[in-house]
Every structure is written in C-alpha cells, then in structure tokens.
N, C-alpha and C positions, 0 to 999 in steps of 0.2 A: 734817812738822808734824802735830800731833794737834789735832782739834777734838772737843769733847764735845757731846752732845745729850741732854737730859732730856725724855722724852715725858710730858707732864702735862696734855694738853688734854681727856682723856676725862672722862665724867660718872660712871663707876663705878656704874651703876645696880644691879648685883647686890649692892653693898655696902649700899645702903639709906641713909636719912637725907637731910638737905638739903645736907650738905657733901660734895663729892667726896673720896674716900678719901685722895688725895694731899695734902689740906690739913687732914685731921683731926690733932689733936695726939697724938703718940706719946711718952709720957714727957715731956710738956711742950713738945714741939717738933713743928712740922708734918712729916708724913711726907716730903714732898718735900725738906726741908732736909737730911736725912741723906745722900742720894746726891749732892746738889750739893756739900755740904761735903766729902764723900769725894773727889769729882773735883778740888776745889780743892787737895787734898793732892798732886796730880800736877803737878809743874812742867812736865812735857812737854806738857801740854794748853794750847794757846795761847788758846783761847776756849771758853766753855761756853754753848751756847744752851739756854735753858729755855723750852720751848714750852707755852703754857697757853691756856685759853679767854679771850676778851675780859673776862669777869667777874673774872678773877684777875690780869690784867696789872699793874695798879697795886699790888696786894697784894704780888706777887713782886718788883716793882722796889724796894719798901721793905724786903722781907725779905732780899734779896741785894744788898749794897752793893759787893761786890768788883768791881773794874773788869774782871775777866776774864769776868764773868757778863753775858750779854745776854738779857733777857726778850723773847720774841717771841710772836706769835699762832700757835697750832697750827692744823692742818687739821681737816676734818670727820671724818677717819678717821686711824687710827694711821699708815697708809702715807703719807697725804698730809702728816702732820706730819713724818715722817722725810724725805720729799722736800723739804719747805720748808726744813728745817734743812740738808740736804745742799747745796741750791742756795745758801743763804746762806753756808755754809762755803766753797763753791767760788768765790764772789765775792771771798773774802778770801785764798784759797790757790790750790792747783793740783790737777790730776787725780790726782797721786800722793800727796796728803795723805790722812790717815786720819780717818774719822769714828767716834767711839765713841758708840753710841746706848744708852740705858738707860731702863727703865721707872721712873718715880717711885714706883710702887707696890711696888718691891723696895728697901726702904730700907737693908738691912743688907749691901750689897755692899762690897767692900774696894777700896782704891786698887790693890792688887797685881793684882786680877783685871782692872781696867780696863786696866792697862798690859800684862799678859800677853796679853789679847785683842787689843789694838792692835798689838802686835809680831807676833802671828800673822797679822793682816790685812796687815801690811807684807810678809810673806813669801809669803802665799798669795792675797791679794786680798780675801778675806772670812773672817770667823771669828765664832764664837759660843760663849758659855759654856753648858755642859750637864752634867748629872749622870747617871751610869749608873743605869738603872732597877733598883730593888731588888725589885720585884714583877714577875711575869709580865704582859706586856701582851697583851691579846687584841683582835683586830680582829673586830668584830661587825656584823651586818647583820640587821635585822628581829628582833632579840632572840636571834640565834644566832651562835655562833662560826664564822667562816669562815677564820681564819688565826691562828696562834699563833707569831709570830716569835721566834727565839732571844733570850732575855733578854740575853745578852752583847752583842747588837747594838742594844739599845734604850737610848736616852738621853732624858732629860727636858730640854727646852730652857729656858734662862733668858736673862737679859740680864746683862752687855752683849753687844751684837752690833756688830761693827765691819766696815768696808769701805773700800776705796779710793774716793775721791769719783768719779773717772772711771769706775770699774767700775759704781758705782750708777747714774750717769747713763746709761750704756750699756744696762743692764738696764731701767731705768725707761722709757726711750724706746722700747724694743722690745716691751713688753707692752701688752696692751689696757687700756682703761679699766676693763672688768669685772675683769680680773686685778689691777689696781691697787687697786680697791675691796675685793676679797676677801682681799688680802694682810694677814695679821695678824702676820706674822713676817718680818723681813728675810732671815734665813737660808733660810727656806722659799722665799721669792721668788727668791733667787739660785739655789737648787738646781733649782727648776722651770725656770729659764732656762738650765740646763745648765752652771752655774758650780760650781766646787769650793768647798766651805766647810769650813774647818778648825775642828774642835771643840777647845775649851780647857776644862779641868776647872773646873766651877763650884764653888759653895760651898753647904753645907747651910743656911747662914744666908740664902741668897739667895732665900728664898721670896717669892712674890707675894701681896700682900694683895688678895683677890678678894671675900671675904665677911667679915662681922663676926667670925666665929670665927677667921679668920686674924689679924686685928688683935689680938684678945684674947690669942692665944698670944704675940705679940710684945710685948704691953704688960705681961706678967707681971713 
C-alpha cells in the first residue's frame, strides 16, 4: 500500500511576504495544490496526508475535498512533520507499506516520478529523486576549497523521497533528538543511519521555490 505525504507546515521565511510560499497563487492556483492534485492522479496511493500549520488547516480542508486527502497539523520541523505523517500512515497500514513524501514548494513534480520513487523504495527500503550535477561541486571551508569530488558522483537531491514505514520508525527511534532536529532530508537521515538509499532520476521541472526569483521563473 502507498501513502502520500505533502510537507507544507513551514513558514518559508527566505521567500518573504506575509503568505507562506506554498499558499501563494501560481498561475491562479495555490502552489500546494499542484503536488496534491498530481498525487491524486496516482490510484496506487491510498491516502494523502497534507501537513500544514494550524493557521492553514481550515483553508486546506476547504481547498481539498477529495476523500483521499486528509489535512493534518505538521510538526515544528520538517523531520517532525515527516515523522507525524509516517506514524499516522502506520496506524492505517503496516510496516511494509510505502510513504511518499514531497515538499509542497516543488509544485511541478509528475505522477510518474511519485510512482517510480515508491517502487524503488519497495525494492530497496528507501529512495529519493535526484538530478546529476551539471556544475562542478566544491567543498569549501573558511573560504577555501578543500575537496573537489568528481562531478559524475554528484547529484542534487529533490523530492519525492520514499521509504518503508517500518524502516523509518527503526531509524527515527535509533537517532538522538539532536539528530532528529538537524535532519532536513529523509534520504540524508537514512544514509547517516547506515541504510542504503536508491536514487531515482528526478525532473528538471522539480525545482524548489525558495526565494521570490524561483517563483517568478515558474510563473512565466
């Protein structure tokens, strides 16, 4: 069984303005609606949890009327939001079921990528979408290069990121509170816990809206 999870509880302070970026209108539709609607195109997904801050709970309940969508309160951090969605999914399913997590700030994901990533997690336990780096990536410290990894080995992480529910609970239970708070990426959290994570090819359109310039490029 597949469960979907849309992370949308953040404030998006780098974007600016009074409205969190996931609720800004993009071509006349809230940014969050794009990824939710794309998930709804996947009949394999049993339930889609949309995790938002308390200020937007009622708004999203009105926005998404499909019975497969369940609006819930997100956590204080992204990792806590993912954990809350995973625990809610586990209460409806089993440890072998798959959770597909996605950032609401990446509106132009495709249903195909959701399912490709979920299938990879079924086979390998955890997976994430990523794109090969087209520029050389430099590791720097105090303003100086100290490593220049081969570009062929460098990938840029995106979402969706998927995992078996039981594997997530295993990793989440084993790491410290500090590690939970510092985790900004599910795949990174799994890797640091010694788990293998399968990379699935992402999409050029899967860019994340972080600052206003990102939004403006998508709104053309």
